[in-house]
C-alpha positions as CSV (number, residue, x, y, z in Angstrom):
1,M,33.8,-81.4,90.9
2,N,35.5,-79.4,88.0
3,H,33.2,-76.4,86.7
4,I,33.2,-75.7,83.0
5,V,33.4,-71.8,82.5
6,T,34.1,-69.8,79.7
7,V,37.4,-67.8,79.0
8,Q,35.8,-65.3,76.3
9,D,33.2,-62.2,76.4
10,A,29.5,-62.7,76.2
11,V,28.4,-63.1,73.2
12,T,25.7,-60.7,73.9
13,G,28.1,-58.0,74.7
14,F,28.0,-55.4,72.1
15,E,30.2,-52.1,72.0
16,P,29.4,-49.4,69.8
17,W,32.4,-50.0,67.5
18,M,30.8,-53.6,66.6
19,E,27.6,-52.4,65.2
20,P,27.4,-52.2,61.1
21,T,28.4,-49.0,59.7
22,D,26.3,-47.1,57.7
23,A,28.0,-48.1,54.1
24,E,27.3,-51.7,55.5
25,L,24.0,-51.1,56.3
26,D,23.4,-49.5,52.6
27,A,25.0,-52.5,51.0
28,I,22.7,-54.9,52.7
29,D,19.7,-52.9,51.7
30,A,21.0,-52.9,47.9
31,E,21.2,-56.4,48.1
32,M,18.0,-57.0,49.9
33,P,15.9,-57.7,46.7
34,V,18.4,-60.9,45.9
35,I,17.8,-62.0,49.4
36,R,14.2,-62.1,49.3
37,A,14.3,-63.7,45.7
38,E,16.8,-66.3,47.1
39,M,14.5,-66.8,49.9
40,E,11.4,-67.6,47.6
41,L,13.2,-70.1,45.6
42,L,14.2,-72.0,48.9
43,D,10.6,-71.8,49.7
44,A,9.5,-73.3,46.6
45,Q,12.2,-75.9,46.8
46,I,11.3,-77.0,50.2
47,I,7.6,-77.2,49.7
48,V,8.7,-80.3,47.1
49,I,11.2,-81.8,49.1
50,D,9.4,-84.8,50.1
51,R,7.2,-85.3,47.1
52,T,7.1,-85.5,43.2
53,P,6.7,-81.9,42.4
54,C,3.4,-81.3,40.2
55,E,2.9,-78.9,37.2
56,L,2.3,-75.9,39.5
57,D,5.2,-76.5,41.9
58,E,7.7,-76.8,38.6
59,R,6.1,-73.5,37.4
60,R,6.7,-71.9,40.8
61,I,10.4,-72.7,40.9
62,R,10.7,-71.7,37.5
63,R,9.5,-68.2,38.2
64,A,11.4,-68.1,41.4
65,R,14.8,-69.0,39.6
66,R,14.0,-66.4,37.0
67,R,13.4,-63.7,39.8
68,V,16.5,-64.8,41.5
69,L,18.4,-64.2,38.1
70,A,16.6,-61.1,37.5
71,A,17.1,-59.8,41.2
72,H,21.2,-60.6,40.4
73,R,20.9,-58.9,37.6
74,E,19.7,-55.6,38.8
75,Y,21.8,-55.9,41.7
76,V,25.4,-56.2,39.5
77,N,23.9,-53.7,37.0
78,G,23.1,-51.2,40.1
79,M,26.8,-51.9,41.2
80,S,28.4,-50.9,37.9
81,G,28.1,-47.2,38.5
82,Q,29.9,-47.3,42.1
83,A,33.8,-47.2,42.5
84,G,35.1,-50.7,43.5
85,G,32.0,-52.5,42.4
86,A,31.8,-55.8,40.7
87,A,33.5,-56.2,37.4
């Protein structure tokens, strides 16, 4: 009987150098409104995935799309003052 074993390090083993840096955590915090808006849009789309959307569903999706666009706009405009940001 052959035993199957892994030849790599454990997935849950963390080293201090593997943790996110403060700059990476700040970048995640800055992008969090975009992430939340995209999750809201995804939730609205999932609700109607197996049915014909009613008027309320269509409004919910439109509002969620506008929030995603607004969050992206705010995020990009906030990056314009930073060195090395999006052009």
